[in-house]
C-alpha positions as CSV (number, residue, x, y, z in Angstrom):
1,M,-19.5,4.0,1.2
2,S,-15.7,4.0,1.0
3,T,-13.9,6.5,-1.0
4,F,-11.2,5.2,-3.4
5,L,-8.5,7.5,-4.8
6,P,-6.0,6.5,-7.6
7,A,-2.4,6.5,-6.5
8,A,0.2,8.5,-8.2
9,P,3.3,6.7,-9.5
10,G,6.2,6.3,-7.0
11,W,4.2,5.1,-3.9
12,Y,5.1,1.7,-2.6
13,V,4.3,-0.6,0.3
14,R,7.7,-1.7,1.6
15,E,7.9,-5.0,3.4
16,T,11.1,-6.5,4.9
17,D,11.8,-9.9,6.2
18,D,14.9,-12.1,6.8
19,E,15.3,-12.5,3.1
20,G,15.2,-8.9,2.0
21,E,13.1,-5.9,1.0
22,Y,10.0,-6.1,-1.2
23,L,8.3,-3.1,-2.9
24,D,4.7,-3.4,-4.1
25,P,3.3,-0.5,-6.1
26,V,0.3,1.3,-4.5
27,I,-2.5,1.3,-7.1
28,A,-5.1,3.1,-5.0
29,W,-5.9,4.5,-1.6
30,K,-9.0,3.9,0.5
31,A,-10.2,6.5,3.0
32,S,-10.6,4.9,6.4
33,T,-10.2,5.7,10.1
34,D,-7.6,4.5,12.6
35,D,-8.3,3.0,16.1
36,D,-8.6,6.5,17.6
37,G,-11.1,7.7,14.9
38,G,-8.6,9.7,12.9
39,D,-8.7,9.9,9.2
40,I,-6.1,7.7,7.3
41,L,-5.5,6.4,3.8
42,L,-4.9,2.7,3.4
43,P,-3.1,1.4,0.3
44,A,-4.3,-1.2,-2.3
45,V,-1.8,-3.3,-4.1
46,E,-2.2,-5.8,-7.0
47,G,-3.6,-9.1,-5.8
48,G,-1.8,-11.2,-8.4
49,Q,-2.9,-12.4,-11.8
50,G,-6.6,-13.2,-11.8
51,Y,-7.2,-11.7,-8.3
52,P,-8.7,-8.4,-7.3
53,P,-6.6,-5.7,-5.6
54,I,-5.8,-6.2,-1.9
55,F,-6.6,-3.3,0.5
56,L,-4.2,-3.5,3.4
57,T,-5.4,-2.9,7.0
58,A,-3.7,-0.7,9.5
59,D,-2.9,-3.8,11.6
60,S,-1.1,-5.5,8.8
61,F,1.6,-2.9,8.9
62,A,2.7,-3.9,12.4
63,D,2.2,-7.6,11.8
64,H,4.3,-7.8,8.6
65,A,6.9,-5.0,9.1
66,R,5.3,-2.9,6.3
67,S,5.7,0.9,5.6
68,I,4.8,3.3,2.9
69,V,7.6,4.8,0.9
70,Y,7.8,7.3,-1.9
71,R,10.5,6.3,-4.5
72,P,9.7,8.2,-7.8
73,N,12.9,7.1,-9.4
74,H,12.1,3.4,-8.8
75,D,9.3,3.3,-11.4
76,P,10.3,1.9,-14.8
77,A,10.4,4.4,-17.7
78,A,7.2,4.4,-19.6
């Protein structure tokens, strides 16, 4: 069974394309392994209104120019 960990505020999946930069807040992490068998954490982001969260795969980072960034000052004030 997979282990899910809640994400702290400030963690984002950053994606860039020809039109700009997009930041999706990470809402949870899923324990997984990479192609070499090493332990990694994969992020989950909101799936949109009425949809479940989306857990990204390691391959999607290369395919869609994604990276994980920590921007604590980007979060709106509560």
